[in-house]
BATIDREN-241695 format. One record per residue (C-alpha): residue number from 1; chain; x, y, z. Coordinates in nm, 2 decimals, always signed. Example, Ala and Ser with C-alpha at 12.3 -4.5 7.8 and 13.67 -1.06 7.14 Angstrom:
// BATIDREN-241695
GULUM  num  chaine       u       v       w
GULUM    1       A   +1.23   -0.45   +0.78
GULUM    2       A   +1.37   -0.11   +0.71
This chain:
// BATIDREN-241695
GULUM  num  chaine       u       v       w
GULUM    1       A   -1.26  -24.94  -10.34
GULUM    2       A   -0.99  -24.64  -10.26
GULUM    3       A   -0.81  -24.49  -10.54
GULUM    4       A   -0.51  -24.30  -10.37
GULUM    5       A   -0.29  -24.07  -10.56
GULUM    6       A   +0.10  -24.03  -10.44
GULUM    7       A   +0.29  -23.74  -10.51
GULUM    8       A   +0.59  -23.97  -10.68
GULUM    9       A   +0.82  -23.65  -10.69
GULUM   10       A   +0.74  -23.50  -10.35
GULUM   11       A   +1.01  -23.53  -10.09
GULUM   12       A   +1.38  -23.55  -10.02
GULUM   13       A   +1.44  -23.88  -10.15
GULUM   14       A   +1.17  -23.91  -10.44
GULUM   15       A   +1.11  -24.11  -10.66
GULUM   16       A   +1.29  -24.38  -10.52
GULUM   17       A   +1.15  -24.36  -10.18
GULUM   18       A   +0.79  -24.27  -10.28
GULUM   19       A   +0.77  -24.55  -10.54
GULUM   20       A   +0.92  -24.81  -10.30
GULUM   21       A   +0.69  -24.66  -10.03
GULUM   22       A   +0.37  -24.73  -10.29
GULUM   23       A   +0.49  -25.08  -10.36
GULUM   24       A   +0.51  -25.15   -9.98
GULUM   25       A   +0.17  -25.01   -9.95
GULUM   26       A   +0.05  -25.24  -10.21
GULUM   27       A   +0.14  -25.55  -10.00
GULUM   28       A   -0.12  -25.44   -9.73
GULUM   29       A   -0.37  -25.26   -9.93
GULUM   30       A   -0.65  -25.54  -10.02
GULUM   31       A   -0.71  -25.59  -10.38
GULUM   32       A   -0.95  -25.35  -10.42
GULUM   33       A   -0.73  -25.06  -10.39
GULUM   34       A   -0.49  -24.90  -10.63
GULUM   35       A   -0.25  -24.62  -10.63
GULUM   36       A   -0.19  -24.35  -10.90
GULUM   37       A   +0.19  -24.24  -10.94
GULUM   38       A   +0.18  -23.84  -11.01
GULUM   39       A   +0.50  -23.70  -11.16
GULUM   40       A   +0.75  -23.72  -11.43
GULUM   41       A   +0.64  -24.07  -11.63
GULUM   42       A   +1.01  -24.12  -11.73
GULUM   43       A   +1.14  -24.11  -11.38
GULUM   44       A   +0.86  -24.30  -11.25
GULUM   45       A   +0.91  -24.58  -11.48
GULUM   46       A   +1.27  -24.62  -11.45
GULUM   47       A   +1.22  -24.68  -11.08
GULUM   48       A   +0.95  -24.90  -11.17
GULUM   49       A   +1.17  -25.09  -11.37
GULUM   50       A   +1.41  -25.14  -11.12
GULUM   51       A   +1.18  -25.21  -10.84
GULUM   52       A   +0.88  -25.41  -11.00
GULUM   53       A   +1.14  -25.69  -11.08
GULUM   54       A   +1.09  -25.78  -10.70
GULUM   55       A   +0.72  -25.74  -10.73
GULUM   56       A   +0.58  -25.77  -11.08
GULUM   57       A   +0.24  -25.85  -10.98
GULUM   58       A   +0.19  -25.49  -10.84
GULUM   59       A   +0.17  -25.29  -11.16
GULUM   60       A   -0.17  -25.40  -11.21
GULUM   61       A   -0.28  -25.23  -10.95
GULUM   62       A   -0.05  -24.90  -11.03
GULUM   63       A   -0.13  -24.60  -11.27
GULUM   64       A   +0.10  -24.33  -11.37
GULUM   65       A   -0.02  -23.98  -11.43
GULUM   66       A   +0.19  -23.76  -11.61
GULUM   67       A   +0.29  -23.43  -11.45
GULUM   68       A   +0.58  -23.25  -11.59
GULUM   69       A   +0.66  -22.98  -11.32
GULUM   70       A   +0.78  -23.06  -10.96
GULUM   71       A   +0.73  -22.83  -10.66
GULUM   72       A   +1.06  -22.75  -10.50
GULUM   73       A   +1.09  -22.71  -10.12
GULUM   74       A   +1.23  -22.34  -10.19
GULUM   75       A   +0.89  -22.24  -10.38
GULUM   76       A   +0.69  -22.01  -10.24
GULUM   77       A   +0.34  -22.19  -10.16
GULUM   78       A   +0.11  -21.90  -10.29
GULUM   79       A   +0.29  -21.89  -10.62
GULUM   80       A   +0.27  -22.27  -10.70
GULUM   81       A   -0.07  -22.30  -10.86
GULUM   82       A   +0.02  -22.00  -11.07
GULUM   83       A   +0.37  -22.06  -11.17
GULUM   84       A   +0.35  -22.49  -11.16
GULUM   85       A   -0.01  -22.57  -11.25
GULUM   86       A   +0.10  -22.88  -11.40
GULUM   87       A   +0.33  -23.00  -11.11
GULUM   88       A   +0.27  -23.36  -10.96
GULUM   89       A   +0.12  -23.18  -10.64
GULUM   90       A   -0.15  -22.97  -10.83
GULUM   91       A   -0.24  -23.27  -11.07
GULUM   92       A   -0.27  -23.53  -10.80
GULUM   93       A   -0.50  -23.29  -10.60
GULUM   94       A   -0.72  -23.21  -10.91
GULUM   95       A   -0.78  -23.61  -10.95
GULUM   96       A   -0.97  -23.54  -10.63
GULUM   97       A   -1.14  -23.25  -10.71
GULUM   98       A   -1.25  -23.42  -11.05
GULUM   99       A   -1.38  -23.72  -10.87
GULUM  100       A   -1.12  -23.93  -11.01
GULUM  101       A   -0.91  -24.02  -10.68
GULUM  102       A   -1.01  -24.05  -10.32
GULUM  103       A   -0.72  -23.89  -10.14
GULUM  104       A   -0.38  -23.73  -10.18
GULUM  105       A   -0.05  -23.79  -10.01
GULUM  106       A   +0.26  -23.58  -10.07
GULUM  107       A   +0.59  -23.57   -9.87
GULUM  108       A   +0.67  -23.22  -10.06
GULUM  109       A   +0.66  -22.87   -9.98
GULUM  110       A   +0.40  -22.87   -9.67
GULUM  111       A   +0.32  -22.50   -9.74
GULUM  112       A   +0.22  -22.56  -10.08
GULUM  113       A   +0.03  -22.83  -10.00
GULUM  114       A   -0.16  -22.65   -9.78
GULUM  115       A   -0.24  -22.37  -10.05
GULUM  116       A   -0.30  -22.59  -10.30
GULUM  117       A   -0.51  -22.80  -10.10
GULUM  118       A   -0.75  -22.54   -9.96
GULUM  119       A   -0.78  -22.37  -10.30
GULUM  120       A   -0.84  -22.73  -10.53
GULUM  121       A   -1.01  -22.94  -10.26
GULUM  122       A   -1.17  -22.60  -10.07
GULUM  123       A   -1.29  -22.59   -9.72
GULUM  124       A   -1.57  -22.73   -9.53
GULUM  125       A   -1.85  -22.45   -9.48
GULUM  126       A   -1.78  -22.25   -9.16
GULUM  127       A   -1.42  -22.29   -9.15
GULUM  128       A   -1.18  -22.01   -9.18
GULUM  129       A   -0.86  -22.22   -9.20
GULUM  130       A   -0.74  -22.63   -9.23
GULUM  131       A   -0.51  -22.76   -8.94
GULUM  132       A   -0.26  -23.01   -8.96
GULUM  133       A   -0.33  -23.30   -8.70
GULUM  134       A   -0.03  -23.48   -8.57
GULUM  135       A   +0.00  -23.80   -8.39
GULUM  136       A   +0.20  -23.77   -8.06
GULUM  137       A   +0.28  -24.08   -7.89
GULUM  138       A   +0.24  -24.04   -7.50
GULUM  139       A   +0.27  -24.28   -7.20
GULUM  140       A   -0.07  -24.36   -7.21
GULUM  141       A   -0.20  -24.37   -7.58
GULUM  142       A   -0.13  -24.16   -7.91
GULUM  143       A   -0.30  -23.82   -7.91
GULUM  144       A   -0.37  -23.60   -8.20
GULUM  145       A   -0.23  -23.23   -8.19
GULUM  146       A   -0.36  -22.95   -8.40
GULUM  147       A   -0.24  -22.72   -8.51
GULUM  148       A   +0.07  -22.87   -8.58
GULUM  149       A   +0.20  -22.60   -8.83
GULUM  150       A   -0.04  -22.47   -9.07
GULUM  151       A   -0.19  -22.12   -8.88
GULUM  152       A   +0.07  -21.91   -8.71
GULUM  153       A   -0.19  -21.69   -8.52
GULUM  154       A   -0.52  -21.82   -8.47
GULUM  155       A   -0.85  -21.65   -8.34
GULUM  156       A   -1.05  -21.81   -8.03
GULUM  157       A   -1.29  -21.91   -8.30
GULUM  158       A   -1.04  -22.10   -8.49
GULUM  159       A   -0.91  -22.28   -8.19
GULUM  160       A   -1.26  -22.38   -8.12
GULUM  161       A   -1.30  -22.53   -8.51
GULUM  162       A   -0.97  -22.74   -8.47
GULUM  163       A   -1.14  -22.88   -8.17
GULUM  164       A   -1.39  -23.01   -8.38
GULUM  165       A   -1.16  -23.14   -8.65
GULUM  166       A   -0.92  -23.32   -8.39
GULUM  167       A   -1.25  -23.48   -8.24
GULUM  168       A   -1.35  -23.60   -8.58
GULUM  169       A   -1.02  -23.77   -8.64
GULUM  170       A   -0.97  -23.92   -8.30
GULUM  171       A   -1.30  -24.08   -8.35
GULUM  172       A   -1.26  -24.21   -8.70
GULUM  173       A   -0.91  -24.28   -8.73
GULUM  174       A   -0.79  -24.35   -8.38
GULUM  175       A   -1.12  -24.53   -8.28
GULUM  176       A   -1.17  -24.30   -7.94
GULUM  177       A   -1.56  -24.31   -7.86
GULUM  178       A   -1.64  -23.93   -7.72
GULUM  179       A   -1.27  -23.84   -7.78
GULUM  180       A   -1.17  -23.57   -7.49
GULUM  181       A   -1.05  -23.25   -7.60
GULUM  182       A   -0.75  -23.03   -7.41
GULUM  183       A   -0.68  -22.69   -7.47
GULUM  184       A   -0.31  -22.62   -7.45
GULUM  185       A   -0.21  -22.34   -7.20
GULUM  186       A   +0.03  -22.20   -6.93
GULUM  187       A   -0.18  -22.35   -6.67
GULUM  188       A   -0.52  -22.56   -6.63
GULUM  189       A   -0.68  -22.29   -6.47
GULUM  190       A   -0.95  -22.11   -6.69
GULUM  191       A   -0.78  -21.75   -6.66
GULUM  192       A   -0.46  -21.89   -6.77
GULUM  193       A   -0.33  -21.80   -7.14
GULUM  194       A   -0.34  -21.54   -7.37
GULUM  195       A   -0.68  -21.38   -7.50
GULUM  196       A   -0.76  -21.64   -7.74
GULUM  197       A   -0.71  -21.94   -7.55
GULUM  198       A   -0.92  -21.78   -7.26
GULUM  199       A   -1.21  -21.69   -7.50
GULUM  200       A   -1.20  -22.03   -7.66
GULUM  201       A   -1.19  -22.25   -7.34
GULUM  202       A   -1.51  -22.03   -7.24
GULUM  203       A   -1.67  -22.15   -7.59
GULUM  204       A   -1.52  -22.53   -7.57
GULUM  205       A   -1.71  -22.53   -7.19
GULUM  206       A   -2.03  -22.43   -7.38
GULUM  207       A   -2.00  -22.69   -7.66
GULUM  208       A   -2.11  -23.01   -7.71
GULUM  209       A   -1.76  -23.18   -7.71
GULUM  210       A   -1.58  -23.37   -7.40
GULUM  211       A   -1.38  -23.09   -7.31
GULUM  212       A   -1.12  -23.16   -7.00
GULUM  213       A   -1.03  -22.78   -6.97
GULUM  214       A   -0.69  -22.64   -7.01
GULUM  215       A   -0.39  -22.89   -7.04
GULUM  216       A   +0.00  -22.83   -6.99
GULUM  217       A   +0.29  -22.92   -7.20
GULUM  218       A   +0.37  -23.21   -6.91
GULUM  219       A   +0.03  -23.35   -6.97
GULUM  220       A   +0.12  -23.42   -7.35
GULUM  221       A   +0.39  -23.68   -7.26
GULUM  222       A   +0.13  -23.83   -6.97
GULUM  223       A   -0.11  -23.85   -7.22
GULUM  224       A   -0.36  -23.75   -6.95
GULUM  225       A   -0.45  -23.53   -6.63
GULUM  226       A   -0.60  -23.59   -6.32
GULUM  227       A   -0.93  -23.54   -6.49
GULUM  228       A   -0.89  -23.81   -6.71
GULUM  229       A   -0.71  -23.92   -7.05
GULUM  230       A   -0.66  -23.72   -7.32
GULUM  231       A   -0.73  -23.75   -7.71
GULUM  232       A   -0.70  -23.41   -7.86
GULUM  233       A   -0.49  -23.13   -7.79
GULUM  234       A   -0.58  -22.79   -7.91
GULUM  235       A   -0.31  -22.51   -7.98
GULUM  236       A   -0.22  -22.26   -8.26
GULUM  237       A   +0.01  -22.36   -8.52
GULUM  238       A   +0.31  -22.18   -8.35
GULUM  239       A   +0.29  -22.36   -8.03
GULUM  240       A   +0.20  -22.68   -8.21
GULUM  241       A   +0.52  -22.66   -8.45
GULUM  242       A   +0.74  -22.57   -8.17
GULUM  243       A   +0.61  -22.88   -7.97
GULUM  244       A   +0.65  -23.12   -8.28
GULUM  245       A   +1.02  -23.03   -8.33
GULUM  246       A   +1.08  -23.04   -7.95
GULUM  247       A   +0.92  -23.40   -7.96
GULUM  248       A   +1.13  -23.49   -8.24
GULUM  249       A   +1.44  -23.45   -8.00
GULUM  250       A   +1.35  -23.63   -7.72
GULUM  251       A   +1.47  -23.96   -7.82
GULUM  252       A   +1.80  -23.88   -7.94
GULUM  253       A   +1.87  -23.67   -7.62
GULUM  254       A   +1.74  -23.97   -7.40
GULUM  255       A   +1.93  -24.23   -7.60
GULUM  256       A   +2.26  -24.03   -7.57
GULUM  257       A   +2.20  -23.98   -7.19
GULUM  258       A   +2.17  -24.36   -7.16
GULUM  259       A   +2.50  -24.40   -7.36
GULUM  260       A   +2.69  -24.17   -7.15
GULUM  261       A   +2.58  -24.32   -6.81
GULUM  262       A   +2.73  -24.64   -6.93
GULUM  263       A   +2.40  -24.80   -6.96
GULUM  264       A   +2.33  -25.05   -7.25
GULUM  265       A   +2.00  -24.92   -7.41
GULUM  266       A   +1.95  -25.24   -7.59
GULUM  267       A   +1.59  -25.30   -7.62
GULUM  268       A   +1.47  -24.99   -7.48
GULUM  269       A   +1.67  -24.84   -7.76
GULUM  270       A   +1.48  -25.01   -8.04
GULUM  271       A   +1.14  -24.98   -7.88
GULUM  272       A   +1.17  -24.60   -7.78
GULUM  273       A   +1.29  -24.53   -8.13
GULUM  274       A   +1.01  -24.73   -8.27
GULUM  275       A   +0.76  -24.52   -8.08
GULUM  276       A   +0.88  -24.19   -8.14
GULUM  277       A   +0.97  -24.27   -8.52
GULUM  278       A   +0.77  -24.04   -8.74
GULUM  279       A   +0.80  -24.29   -9.02
GULUM  280       A   +0.56  -24.50   -8.83
GULUM  281       A   +0.27  -24.28   -8.81
GULUM  282       A   +0.35  -24.17   -9.17
GULUM  283       A   +0.18  -23.85   -9.25
GULUM  284       A   -0.06  -23.60   -9.08
GULUM  285       A   -0.39  -23.50   -9.24
GULUM  286       A   -0.49  -23.16   -9.36
GULUM  287       A   -0.81  -23.17   -9.12
GULUM  288       A   -1.09  -22.90   -9.28
GULUM  289       A   -1.06  -22.94   -9.68
GULUM  290       A   -1.31  -23.10   -9.84
GULUM  291       A   -1.13  -23.43   -9.92
GULUM  292       A   -0.83  -23.63   -9.82
GULUM  293       A   -0.47  -23.44   -9.81
GULUM  294       A   -0.18  -23.63   -9.60
GULUM  295       A   +0.13  -23.45   -9.55
GULUM  296       A   +0.42  -23.64   -9.50
GULUM  297       A   +0.78  -23.57   -9.37
GULUM  298       A   +1.00  -23.41   -9.62
GULUM  299       A   +1.25  -23.70   -9.56
GULUM  300       A   +1.01  -23.97   -9.55
GULUM  301       A   +1.15  -24.33   -9.62
GULUM  302       A   +0.99  -24.59   -9.80
GULUM  303       A   +0.82  -24.71   -9.47
GULUM  304       A   +0.67  -24.37   -9.41
GULUM  305       A   +0.54  -24.34   -9.76
GULUM  306       A   +0.37  -24.70   -9.71
GULUM  307       A   +0.22  -24.57   -9.33
GULUM  308       A   +0.12  -24.21   -9.51
GULUM  309       A   -0.08  -24.43   -9.76
GULUM  310       A   -0.22  -24.64   -9.50
GULUM  311       A   -0.35  -24.33   -9.30
GULUM  312       A   -0.53  -24.21   -9.62
GULUM  313       A   -0.68  -24.53   -9.65
GULUM  314       A   -0.84  -24.49   -9.31
GULUM  315       A   -0.94  -24.16   -9.38
GULUM  316       A   -1.11  -24.29   -9.69
GULUM  317       A   -1.26  -24.57   -9.54
GULUM  318       A   -1.43  -24.38   -9.24
GULUM  319       A   -1.58  -24.10   -9.43
GULUM  320       A   -1.38  -23.89   -9.20
GULUM  321       A   -1.47  -23.56   -9.43
GULUM  322       A   -1.80  -23.62   -9.48
GULUM  323       A   -1.81  -23.67   -9.11
GULUM  324       A   -1.63  -23.34   -9.05
GULUM  325       A   -1.88  -23.18   -9.26
GULUM  326       A   -2.20  -23.32   -9.08
GULUM  327       A   -1.99  -23.21   -8.71
GULUM  328       A   -1.95  -22.85   -8.84
GULUM  329       A   -2.28  -22.83   -9.01
GULUM  330       A   -2.46  -22.93   -8.67
GULUM  331       A   -2.26  -22.68   -8.46
GULUM  332       A   -2.37  -22.40   -8.67
GULUM  333       A   -2.72  -22.50   -8.66
GULUM  334       A   -2.69  -22.50   -8.31
GULUM  335       A   -2.54  -22.18   -8.25
GULUM  336       A   -2.79  -22.00   -8.49
GULUM  337       A   -3.04  -22.14   -8.28
């Protein structure tokens, strides 16, 4: 049984989109699972009164948790816990820390969610920073890229930690056995890249991970190199976020070119848009915290919220955070011996 807390006030279209997404999720969640809508009770009940008219039975699996404050997109992450300790984001994460919930999902302020998750849920022992793992579509199969925005500057040690986090995610959520890891660089040769990348490359070669070596940007779209398919791509948050925003711009550009050429995109347009639609993936987990914290796009639609909740459920059912803890502990033990 999984209890998933949803920040009902988080996102550009909250609480309408969050409540609608929660109801969509309940249609796909097993009967043993439940949702906690965290936020301003009056606002949530108003939405439920309208939307539950279409699905009154869902009410039995919903709980409203009062949280009078809302984290705005403009709020500074470091000040949120001090100034808004009773926000839907803080209260939702505290439920999990207190053992009253199993996962948290929000489409609110990403920086605030990262800061609050780190402070409230804490990091696994041995980690210095968490990382955002985002699933990217490719020609071959989806790959997880991390970090996609949590950490602008990273050390070689942190890049190696991200590799372990990503491998666990690929194994538990994407179902990949012995997932392959690529280190994003400006060339496949070991001597290519900045100082942190070159040092991380050497450490990864000596690790127990299935390390493919350096990969380049073009390899991500292919989902593979000449050395084999890629499951995980590791980079710092600066590069990862630039890559993510670039990826989001590809579908409209290609479709515009098709239209300009006079071709009828037709079925290709629908398939292409669906493949690259962030709402189909729902949310990206903040990997490394002692719990499940799913970060969703600020513009999340009800469908995106639904899929983020399903990602949270998979993380809970696979016991991903426990797996990460074991993997990191084993790595630390091997390094010490």
